[in-house]
Every structure is written in structure tokens, then in C-alpha cells.
C-alpha positions as CSV (number, residue, x, y, z in Angstrom):
1,M,-33.2,-28.4,-96.2
2,K,-32.3,-25.8,-93.5
3,H,-32.1,-23.1,-96.1
4,N,-35.6,-23.9,-97.3
5,N,-37.0,-23.9,-93.8
6,D,-35.3,-20.6,-93.0
7,T,-36.6,-19.1,-96.2
8,K,-40.2,-20.3,-95.4
9,L,-39.9,-18.9,-91.9
10,M,-38.7,-15.5,-93.1
11,T,-41.5,-15.4,-95.6
12,L,-44.0,-16.0,-92.8
13,L,-42.4,-13.3,-90.6
14,A,-42.3,-10.8,-93.3
15,A,-46.0,-11.3,-93.9
16,A,-46.9,-11.1,-90.3
17,L,-44.9,-8.0,-89.6
18,L,-46.2,-6.3,-92.7
19,S,-49.7,-7.1,-91.5
20,A,-49.0,-5.7,-88.1
21,C,-48.0,-2.5,-89.8
22,G,-51.2,-2.4,-91.9
23,G,-49.6,-3.5,-95.1
24,E,-50.7,-6.3,-97.5
25,S,-49.3,-9.8,-97.6
26,D,-48.8,-11.5,-101.0
27,S,-50.9,-14.4,-102.3
28,T,-48.4,-17.1,-101.2
29,T,-48.9,-16.3,-97.5
30,T,-52.5,-15.2,-97.3
31,D,-53.5,-18.7,-96.0
32,T,-50.9,-18.7,-93.2
33,T,-52.4,-18.0,-89.8
34,L,-50.9,-15.8,-87.2
35,D,-50.8,-18.8,-84.8
36,Q,-48.7,-20.8,-87.2
37,Q,-46.3,-17.8,-87.7
38,V,-45.7,-17.4,-84.0
39,R,-45.3,-21.1,-83.4
40,A,-42.9,-21.4,-86.2
41,L,-40.8,-18.6,-84.9
42,A,-40.9,-20.0,-81.4
43,D,-39.9,-23.5,-82.7
44,S,-37.0,-22.0,-84.6
45,Q,-35.6,-20.7,-81.3
46,G,-36.2,-24.0,-79.4
47,L,-38.9,-22.5,-77.1
48,T,-41.4,-24.7,-75.1
49,G,-42.6,-22.1,-72.7
50,D,-41.5,-24.2,-69.7
51,P,-38.0,-23.5,-68.3
52,S,-38.6,-26.0,-65.5
53,Q,-38.1,-29.1,-67.8
54,G,-35.2,-31.3,-66.6
55,R,-34.7,-29.5,-63.4
56,A,-34.8,-30.9,-59.8
57,L,-36.9,-28.4,-58.0
58,P,-38.1,-28.4,-54.3
59,S,-41.7,-28.3,-53.4
60,I,-43.0,-25.7,-50.9
61,E,-44.5,-28.7,-49.0
62,S,-41.0,-30.2,-48.4
63,P,-39.8,-29.9,-44.8
64,Q,-36.7,-28.0,-45.7
65,A,-38.7,-25.4,-47.7
66,Q,-41.1,-25.1,-44.8
67,L,-38.1,-24.3,-42.5
68,G,-37.0,-21.9,-45.1
69,M,-40.3,-20.1,-45.0
70,Q,-40.1,-19.9,-41.2
71,L,-36.7,-18.3,-41.5
72,F,-37.7,-16.0,-44.5
73,F,-40.5,-14.4,-42.4
74,S,-38.5,-14.1,-39.1
75,K,-37.1,-10.8,-38.0
76,G,-34.7,-12.8,-35.9
77,L,-32.3,-12.8,-38.8
78,S,-31.8,-9.1,-38.7
79,G,-29.3,-7.5,-36.5
80,T,-31.8,-5.2,-34.8
81,L,-34.8,-7.6,-35.0
82,D,-36.8,-5.3,-37.2
83,T,-36.4,-6.7,-40.7
84,A,-36.9,-10.1,-42.4
85,C,-36.1,-11.4,-45.8
86,V,-39.7,-11.0,-46.6
87,S,-39.5,-7.2,-46.0
88,C,-38.1,-6.8,-49.5
89,H,-39.5,-10.0,-51.1
90,H,-43.1,-10.7,-50.4
91,P,-45.2,-13.1,-52.4
92,F,-48.1,-10.7,-52.6
93,L,-45.7,-8.1,-54.1
94,G,-44.4,-10.1,-57.0
95,G,-41.6,-11.6,-54.9
96,G,-40.2,-8.1,-54.4
97,D,-41.5,-5.1,-52.6
98,D,-43.3,-2.9,-55.2
99,L,-40.9,-0.1,-54.5
100,P,-38.2,1.5,-56.7
101,L,-35.6,1.2,-54.0
102,S,-36.1,-0.9,-50.8
103,V,-36.3,0.3,-47.3
104,G,-34.6,-2.4,-45.2
105,V,-33.5,-1.8,-41.5
106,E,-34.9,1.0,-39.4
107,A,-38.3,1.3,-41.1
108,D,-40.8,3.6,-39.5
109,L,-43.3,0.7,-39.4
110,P,-41.4,-2.5,-39.7
111,D,-44.4,-4.7,-40.8
112,L,-45.7,-2.2,-43.4
113,L,-44.4,-3.5,-46.8
114,G,-44.6,-1.9,-50.2
115,P,-45.7,1.7,-50.9
116,G,-45.7,3.7,-47.8
117,R,-42.7,2.0,-46.2
118,L,-40.3,4.7,-45.2
119,H,-37.0,4.9,-43.4
120,S,-37.3,6.2,-39.8
121,S,-36.3,9.9,-39.5
122,A,-34.4,8.9,-36.4
123,G,-32.3,6.3,-38.2
124,H,-28.8,6.6,-39.5
125,H,-30.0,8.1,-42.8
126,F,-31.9,11.1,-41.6
127,D,-33.6,12.2,-44.8
128,G,-36.1,9.3,-44.5
129,G,-35.3,7.9,-48.0
130,P,-34.5,4.3,-48.9
131,T,-31.3,2.9,-47.5
132,V,-30.9,0.2,-50.2
133,P,-29.4,1.5,-53.5
134,R,-30.8,-1.0,-55.9
135,N,-34.2,-2.4,-56.7
136,A,-35.1,-5.7,-55.0
137,P,-35.2,-8.5,-57.7
138,S,-38.1,-10.9,-57.5
139,T,-37.5,-14.2,-55.9
140,F,-40.0,-15.9,-58.2
141,N,-38.3,-18.4,-60.5
142,I,-34.9,-17.7,-59.0
143,A,-34.2,-21.5,-59.4
144,F,-33.7,-21.0,-63.1
145,Y,-30.6,-18.8,-62.9
146,D,-27.6,-20.9,-63.9
147,D,-24.9,-18.2,-64.2
148,V,-25.3,-15.3,-61.8
149,L,-27.4,-13.6,-59.1
150,F,-27.7,-10.0,-58.1
151,H,-27.9,-7.1,-60.6
152,D,-24.0,-7.1,-60.8
153,G,-23.5,-10.8,-60.8
154,R,-21.5,-10.8,-57.6
155,V,-22.7,-14.3,-56.9
156,E,-21.5,-16.3,-59.9
157,S,-21.3,-19.9,-61.0
158,L,-17.8,-20.7,-62.3
159,D,-18.8,-23.4,-64.8
160,K,-22.4,-22.2,-65.7
161,T,-23.7,-25.6,-66.5
162,P,-27.2,-25.3,-67.9
163,G,-30.0,-26.7,-65.7
164,L,-27.9,-26.9,-62.4
165,S,-28.7,-23.6,-60.8
166,G,-24.9,-23.1,-60.2
167,A,-24.4,-26.5,-58.6
168,G,-21.6,-27.5,-61.0
169,G,-18.0,-26.4,-60.4
170,G,-18.0,-23.9,-57.6
171,I,-19.6,-20.5,-56.9
172,R,-17.8,-17.2,-56.5
173,T,-19.3,-14.8,-54.0
174,P,-18.2,-11.4,-52.4
175,D,-16.4,-13.5,-49.7
176,S,-13.9,-14.7,-52.4
177,P,-11.8,-13.0,-55.0
178,F,-13.3,-12.5,-58.5
179,G,-13.2,-15.8,-60.4
180,V,-12.4,-17.9,-57.3
181,A,-14.8,-20.3,-55.7
182,D,-16.1,-19.6,-52.2
183,P,-15.8,-22.9,-50.4
184,T,-18.7,-21.9,-48.1
185,A,-21.1,-20.8,-50.9
186,G,-23.3,-23.9,-50.7
187,G,-24.9,-26.1,-53.3
188,N,-26.5,-23.6,-55.6
189,L,-26.8,-20.0,-56.5
190,A,-29.8,-19.3,-54.2
191,T,-28.0,-20.8,-51.2
192,A,-24.9,-18.6,-51.9
193,Q,-27.1,-15.5,-52.3
194,A,-28.9,-16.2,-49.0
195,R,-25.6,-15.6,-47.2
196,F,-25.5,-11.9,-48.0
197,P,-28.6,-9.8,-47.2
198,V,-28.0,-10.5,-43.5
199,T,-24.5,-9.0,-43.8
200,S,-25.7,-5.8,-45.5
201,K,-26.0,-2.9,-43.0
202,E,-28.8,-1.3,-45.1
203,E,-30.8,-4.5,-45.8
204,M,-30.8,-6.6,-42.6
205,R,-27.6,-6.3,-40.5
206,G,-28.2,-2.8,-39.2
207,F,-25.5,-0.2,-38.3
208,E,-24.6,-1.4,-34.7
209,F,-24.9,-5.2,-34.9
210,E,-21.4,-6.7,-35.2
211,A,-20.2,-3.2,-36.1
212,D,-16.6,-4.3,-36.2
213,G,-17.2,-7.8,-37.4
214,D,-16.8,-9.4,-40.8
215,N,-19.4,-11.4,-42.7
216,T,-18.5,-14.6,-41.0
217,S,-19.0,-13.1,-37.5
218,V,-22.4,-11.7,-38.5
219,R,-23.6,-15.1,-39.7
220,D,-22.1,-16.9,-36.6
221,H,-23.8,-14.4,-34.3
222,L,-27.1,-15.0,-36.0
223,A,-26.8,-18.8,-35.7
224,S,-25.9,-18.4,-32.0
225,R,-28.9,-16.2,-31.6
226,L,-31.2,-18.9,-33.1
227,R,-29.6,-21.5,-30.8
228,G,-30.4,-19.3,-27.9
229,E,-26.8,-18.6,-26.9
230,V,-26.6,-14.8,-27.1
231,V,-30.1,-13.5,-27.0
232,A,-33.1,-15.0,-25.3
233,L,-35.6,-15.0,-28.1
234,S,-39.2,-15.2,-26.8
235,G,-40.2,-18.9,-26.5
236,N,-37.3,-20.0,-28.7
237,T,-38.3,-23.3,-30.5
238,W,-35.9,-23.1,-33.4
239,L,-34.3,-26.4,-32.5
240,E,-37.7,-28.1,-33.0
241,A,-38.1,-26.3,-36.3
242,F,-34.7,-27.3,-37.5
243,R,-35.2,-30.9,-36.4
244,T,-38.4,-31.0,-38.4
245,G,-37.2,-29.1,-41.4
246,L,-33.9,-31.1,-41.8
247,E,-35.6,-34.4,-40.7
248,Q,-33.1,-35.1,-37.9
249,P,-35.3,-35.4,-34.8
250,A,-32.5,-36.3,-32.4
251,A,-29.7,-33.9,-33.6
252,S,-28.3,-31.2,-31.4
253,A,-28.7,-27.5,-31.8
254,E,-24.9,-27.2,-32.4
255,T,-25.2,-29.6,-35.3
256,L,-28.4,-28.3,-36.9
257,I,-28.6,-24.6,-36.3
258,T,-25.7,-23.3,-38.4
259,Y,-25.8,-20.5,-40.9
260,D,-24.9,-23.1,-43.7
261,N,-28.2,-24.8,-42.9
262,V,-30.0,-21.5,-42.6
263,A,-28.9,-20.5,-46.1
264,A,-29.8,-23.9,-47.6
265,A,-33.3,-23.7,-46.1
266,L,-33.9,-20.2,-47.3
267,A,-32.7,-21.3,-50.8
268,S,-35.1,-24.2,-50.7
269,Y,-38.0,-21.9,-49.9
270,Q,-37.1,-19.5,-52.7
271,N,-36.3,-22.2,-55.2
272,S,-39.8,-23.6,-54.7
273,Q,-41.4,-20.4,-56.0
274,V,-41.8,-21.9,-59.5
275,L,-44.4,-19.8,-61.4
276,V,-44.3,-20.6,-65.1
277,D,-47.8,-21.7,-65.9
278,N,-48.6,-18.6,-68.0
279,P,-50.7,-18.0,-71.1
280,W,-47.6,-18.0,-73.4
281,R,-46.8,-21.5,-72.2
282,A,-50.4,-22.6,-72.8
283,F,-50.3,-21.1,-76.4
284,L,-47.1,-23.0,-77.2
285,A,-48.7,-26.1,-75.9
286,G,-51.5,-25.8,-78.5
287,D,-54.1,-23.5,-77.0
288,D,-54.8,-21.0,-79.7
289,D,-57.0,-18.8,-77.5
290,A,-54.6,-18.6,-74.5
291,I,-53.3,-15.2,-75.8
292,G,-54.9,-12.5,-77.9
293,S,-53.8,-11.3,-81.4
294,D,-52.0,-8.3,-79.9
295,A,-49.8,-10.6,-77.8
296,K,-49.1,-12.8,-80.8
297,Q,-48.1,-9.8,-82.9
298,G,-45.9,-8.7,-79.9
299,A,-44.3,-12.1,-79.8
300,L,-43.4,-11.8,-83.5
301,L,-41.8,-8.4,-82.8
302,F,-40.1,-9.7,-79.6
303,F,-38.4,-12.7,-81.3
304,T,-37.6,-11.1,-84.7
305,E,-34.4,-9.2,-85.2
306,V,-34.5,-5.5,-85.9
307,A,-33.0,-6.0,-89.4
308,D,-35.9,-8.2,-90.2
309,G,-38.5,-5.7,-89.0
310,G,-38.8,-6.8,-85.4
311,A,-37.8,-5.3,-82.1
312,G,-34.8,-7.7,-81.4
313,C,-35.7,-8.3,-77.7
314,S,-34.7,-11.9,-77.7
315,S,-31.1,-11.1,-78.6
316,C,-30.7,-10.6,-74.8
317,H,-33.9,-12.0,-73.4
318,Q,-33.3,-15.5,-74.7
319,G,-34.9,-18.9,-74.2
320,D,-37.8,-19.9,-72.1
321,F,-36.4,-18.0,-69.1
322,F,-36.0,-14.9,-71.2
323,T,-32.5,-14.0,-70.2
324,D,-29.0,-14.6,-71.5
325,E,-27.7,-14.0,-67.9
326,Q,-25.2,-11.6,-69.4
327,F,-24.5,-7.9,-68.6
328,H,-25.5,-5.0,-70.9
329,V,-25.5,-1.3,-70.8
330,V,-29.0,0.1,-71.5
331,A,-28.7,3.3,-69.4
332,M,-31.8,2.8,-67.2
333,P,-32.4,5.7,-64.8
334,Q,-29.9,6.0,-62.0
335,I,-31.9,7.2,-59.0
336,G,-31.3,7.1,-55.3
337,R,-28.1,6.9,-53.2
338,G,-26.1,4.9,-55.7
339,K,-23.3,2.6,-54.7
340,G,-20.7,5.1,-53.8
341,D,-19.3,5.4,-57.4
342,G,-18.8,8.5,-59.5
343,V,-17.7,12.0,-58.6
344,D,-20.1,12.4,-55.8
345,G,-20.7,8.8,-54.7
346,T,-24.3,8.7,-56.0
347,D,-23.5,6.7,-59.2
348,D,-23.6,2.9,-59.7
349,F,-21.0,1.3,-62.0
350,G,-22.8,-2.0,-62.1
351,R,-20.8,-5.0,-63.3
352,F,-17.6,-2.9,-63.5
353,R,-17.5,-3.1,-59.7
354,E,-16.9,-6.8,-60.0
355,T,-14.8,-7.2,-63.1
356,G,-12.9,-3.9,-63.4
357,N,-13.4,-4.2,-67.1
358,P,-14.1,-0.7,-68.6
359,D,-16.7,-2.1,-71.0
360,D,-18.7,-3.3,-68.0
361,R,-19.2,0.2,-66.5
362,Y,-23.0,0.7,-66.2
363,A,-23.7,-2.9,-67.3
364,F,-26.3,-4.9,-65.4
365,R,-27.6,-8.4,-65.7
366,T,-30.4,-9.1,-68.1
367,P,-33.5,-9.7,-66.0
368,H,-35.7,-12.6,-66.9
369,L,-39.3,-11.7,-68.0
370,L,-41.5,-14.4,-66.4
371,N,-44.3,-12.6,-64.5
372,V,-42.6,-9.3,-65.5
373,A,-45.9,-7.4,-65.4
374,D,-46.2,-8.0,-61.7
375,T,-42.6,-7.6,-60.6
376,G,-42.0,-3.8,-61.1
377,P,-40.9,-1.2,-60.7
378,W,-38.3,-2.0,-63.4
379,G,-34.6,-1.2,-63.8
380,H,-31.6,-1.9,-61.6
381,A,-32.7,1.2,-59.5
382,G,-36.5,0.7,-60.1
383,G,-36.7,3.9,-62.1
384,Y,-39.6,3.0,-64.3
385,G,-43.2,2.3,-63.1
386,S,-44.7,0.9,-66.3
387,L,-43.8,-1.7,-68.8
388,E,-44.6,0.7,-71.6
389,A,-42.0,3.1,-70.4
390,V,-39.4,0.3,-70.2
391,V,-40.1,-0.8,-73.8
392,R,-39.9,2.8,-75.0
393,H,-36.6,3.3,-73.2
394,H,-35.1,0.4,-75.1
395,L,-36.2,2.0,-78.3
396,N,-34.5,5.3,-77.6
397,P,-32.7,5.5,-74.3
398,R,-31.4,9.1,-74.6
399,Q,-34.8,10.4,-75.5
400,A,-36.4,8.5,-72.7
401,I,-34.0,9.9,-70.1
402,A,-34.5,13.4,-71.5
403,R,-38.2,13.0,-70.9
404,Y,-38.0,11.2,-67.6
405,D,-40.7,12.2,-65.2
406,T,-39.4,12.3,-61.7
407,S,-42.9,12.9,-60.3
408,Q,-43.5,9.1,-60.6
409,L,-41.1,8.6,-57.7
410,D,-41.6,9.0,-54.0
411,P,-40.3,12.5,-52.9
412,S,-37.9,10.7,-50.5
413,I,-35.9,9.2,-53.4
414,Q,-32.8,11.2,-54.4
415,V,-33.1,12.4,-58.0
416,S,-30.8,15.5,-58.1
417,N,-28.0,13.6,-59.9
418,L,-30.2,11.5,-62.1
419,Q,-29.5,13.3,-65.4
420,A,-25.8,13.6,-64.8
421,N,-25.3,10.0,-63.7
422,T,-27.5,8.5,-66.3
423,G,-26.0,10.8,-68.9
424,R,-22.6,9.2,-68.3
425,A,-24.2,5.8,-68.8
426,L,-25.8,7.0,-72.0
427,D,-22.4,8.3,-73.3
428,H,-20.9,4.9,-72.4
429,L,-23.7,3.1,-74.3
430,D,-23.0,5.4,-77.4
431,A,-19.3,4.4,-77.2
432,L,-20.1,0.7,-77.0
433,L,-22.5,1.1,-80.0
434,A,-19.9,2.8,-82.0
435,A,-17.4,0.1,-81.2
436,G,-19.9,-2.7,-82.2
437,K,-20.0,-3.9,-78.6
438,S,-23.7,-3.4,-77.8
439,K,-26.7,-5.5,-78.8
440,L,-29.1,-2.6,-78.2
441,V,-30.1,-1.9,-81.8
442,A,-32.7,0.9,-82.2
443,A,-36.0,-0.3,-83.6
444,A,-38.5,2.1,-85.1
445,L,-41.8,1.0,-83.7
446,D,-45.1,2.8,-83.8
447,D,-47.5,3.1,-80.8
448,D,-49.5,0.1,-81.9
449,Q,-46.4,-2.1,-82.0
450,V,-45.3,-0.9,-78.5
451,Q,-48.7,-1.9,-77.1
452,Q,-48.3,-5.3,-78.9
453,L,-45.0,-5.9,-77.2
454,V,-46.6,-4.9,-73.8
455,A,-49.4,-7.3,-74.5
456,F,-46.9,-10.1,-75.1
457,L,-45.1,-9.3,-71.8
458,N,-48.4,-9.4,-70.0
459,A,-48.9,-12.9,-71.4
460,L,-45.9,-14.1,-69.4
461,T,-47.7,-13.9,-66.0
462,D,-48.7,-17.0,-64.2
463,P,-52.2,-16.4,-62.9
464,C,-51.1,-17.8,-59.5
465,V,-49.1,-14.6,-59.0
466,T,-52.2,-12.4,-58.9
467,T,-54.3,-14.9,-57.0
468,P,-53.9,-14.5,-53.2
469,S,-55.3,-17.9,-52.4
470,C,-52.6,-19.5,-54.7
471,M,-49.8,-17.4,-53.4
472,A,-50.8,-18.2,-49.8
473,Q,-48.8,-21.4,-49.9
474,W,-45.7,-19.4,-49.7
475,I,-46.9,-17.4,-46.6
476,P,-46.8,-19.1,-43.2
477,D,-50.2,-19.6,-41.6
478,D,-50.9,-20.0,-37.8
479,A,-50.5,-23.7,-38.1
480,L,-46.8,-23.3,-38.9
481,L,-44.6,-22.9,-35.8
482,D,-43.4,-19.3,-35.1
483,P,-40.1,-20.3,-33.5
484,D,-39.2,-16.9,-32.0
485,S,-42.4,-14.9,-32.0
486,L,-40.7,-12.6,-34.4
487,R,-42.7,-13.5,-37.5
488,L,-43.3,-10.5,-39.8
489,H,-47.1,-10.2,-40.4
490,A,-47.2,-8.0,-43.4
491,E,-49.4,-4.9,-43.6
492,F,-50.1,-3.1,-46.9
493,Q,-51.4,0.4,-47.5
């Protein structure tokens, strides 16, 4: 029976893909609609369009998520009181910052977010360029990651149980050896992740705060600050905020205001950013008109292997969350300062930095694709400013890099070593392909098919993401207590 179903599905796909290329379908398939073809393919891959099924997810209205929002927008968590988590992850900017590379501490205008945000010429990096070497991932739908967080997976679930967001058998972080659980990581991946931006000198810590201290001393110092023990924050009412957020109205500051609780509250806020009500989901639920014919043809290409005439995207972008959470070398443009790797320190070796496995050099985590049209720039270093460019890169990485247009980048971003560094990634990709260790199979698509893929990717955007009144629920209003008068009030160019 399975053989017959598979044969029928392949017949439908062949007809659809032939039609997309302008060919003729045979008489046995002429009555088959495009909608049926797409749904049959989605059903064969177990897709529902809704990755939230079966998960326990916090509401933004919950007290802990509200506390997390207060913390997320407070510059009181940065060493020099000039940066907040939201500096690089604003809801109006797709849960990121709309920049290839982030500018964290020492920004010229701390409350200016997105394009136009520049590093102060008087700061520790005197060229005015971004201090953060990788693109800021979107916080939207972070709750659906079960295996790893960060581009290189340096926060990693050790048991990777589906549906638990890392809450199964321990989480490894940069504070523990590779493969060893960090006992202070917290209850899920987002909680573990929230422990580290504050310890990064470039992101939030600054270059003088706890200059000789370790990660623990940084977090302890910040918690002491919120308790009012080391810095007199203006009108400090964090105890009231923590009592409300953790629903412990009589608990002491020493009990409530710990960095463990800070991280848990930040995670609750981020995990509440569930944005999955997109046209693709509506189509799979039965609304034929939710997406157009180009997006439907793009879906066929996306979910069909290259050998069968498709683009093979779902070999890595799997399931309703559109990621296998694995690490692959695709040789996206390496721009900016890098991570200190390579002959001149401007390269970024990606997953290799964590595993030491030579095959992992230049490998980065497969990003999910929900709301992808609104979460650019794209790539681990934010090297591409359009989805079409990203699609074309996957079709022919070496050609894309040879033709890469640096004029799309802000002049402050270092590009002098782009071709050399990315060239080494391309060479490594070729070696992996030759050894049969890469899933990046070249697909010969024409311009119409590229646009169809882009149309499908656009169909993965929840309309809430582009509706300010909807996104406003994740932005504190004046009615929500500002516990230290250090709330970041975002400005945009």
C-alpha cells in the first residue's frame, strides 16, 4: 500500500513540477489540482503548519513574562547602563535588529535601534563599526528549538527530546565543558541562553564592568545592582516587580532577585513570542485561497528533492519549524570582525569552535524559516539583504560569492577579508561535497522558480509580525512599572 501511495505522490509531483516549468502533464494527472498536490506532499512529510502543538508555552500576559519584559527593556542589565536585551531584539524589527551585525554597548545613540545605530567613535573599537561579530537571531518562536541555541550551538540540550525546549536531560553552556550539563543552566534552552548576553563585553557587559571577573561575578553583580546593593538605581522598585512577577508578595529581595530568576523571566518573555498563524498554516488547514499559485509552486519545489526536480530545501529545513537544528556548511558571506579565527583573526569557524571536529569548520545551525521574510538580514553574519539572494546563494554558493555586492552593507562593516575568508569556507564545502558529507545539492532553477520559492517563504509570515498594534503586546507601555527608570524607549530612523 505504501508503494502505491508513494507512486501516486511522485506522479502528482512530476506533473506539478513539469507544469511549473511550462511542460505538459499527461492525461492521468490533468484533473489533479495544484492544491491537492501541495497538500499531498505536505501530508507525506507529516506537516500541519503548527509547530506549537503539544507544547506548554507561556502567555505574554503571565506575571513572569511581564517581569521578563520589564527586564528585557531595561538598560540596568548592561554593565555601563547603555544597552538592553531589546537593543538587538526588538519586536518591531522582527525580533532582531534589522542590521547585518549588531551594535551592542557604546552606541552613539543608545536608544536608536536598527539602521543608523553606530558604535561610538570614542569607544573601545575606534572605527565606529559593529562590535558584535554575528547577526542577531530573531527571538520569535525561540520556544520551538529543542536542540541548540546560538549560531554555533554553544547552548545545547543533551537529550534533545522533541517538544521540551531542552527541558529534558540537562543543558550544556559555555560555562561547562562540551557535552557536560551546566547545573546552573535553568529549565529550558531560552533560560540558558539568557545567561550569556550580559557576560559578553561587546553585547551588554562593556569593557570595564567586572573587567577581571568571570561570568558568575558579572551575573551576581547585576543581581546585586537590581537589589540596590551596589548602585543606587533611580527609584529602584525591582523588588515590587519581582514580587509581582514571581507571585511571591512577601518574599525578600535576597530570595527573589537572583540572576537565576532574571534568566527565567527573560526566557518566559521570549518563549511567549509565538508567531505561527501564517498563510501556509491556513492553507494546510483547508483555506485554498490563503496562498497564491506561485507560493504553492514554491512549496512543491521546497519540499521535493533535487533528484525529483525540486530544490531540496526541506532536507535541512525540516518539519513545521523548518529546521533540523543541525549544522551545515553553506559558505554564507563572512563579513565583519569575525570571531578571532583564521590567519588574521577575522574569520569565524562556526560549530568547529565548540566541537573541534574538522568537518564542522564553517558549519552553522540551520535557521528556522517562520517569519523569515521579516527577520533579515540573513546569514550568520547578516551578509544578505534579500531572500532572493539567499535562495540564489544556495543554488550556487561559489558564483554568489564571486558576484557579492559589498555596496549593500554599511561602510562601517569590515569587508576587506570577505573573499579570502569565505573562499576558505567554499573550499571546505567542496571537500565535504566530494566526500559525500554535505546535503547542499545544486538545483538548476530558472528565474521563475526562484521567485516561486521566495513567494513560498513570504507565506510563512504571521501577519501579527507586520502589524504594530499586534506586536505592541510585547512592548511595555506606561502602565507597566519601569523599576529603574532605565527602560529603553526605542527610536528608529
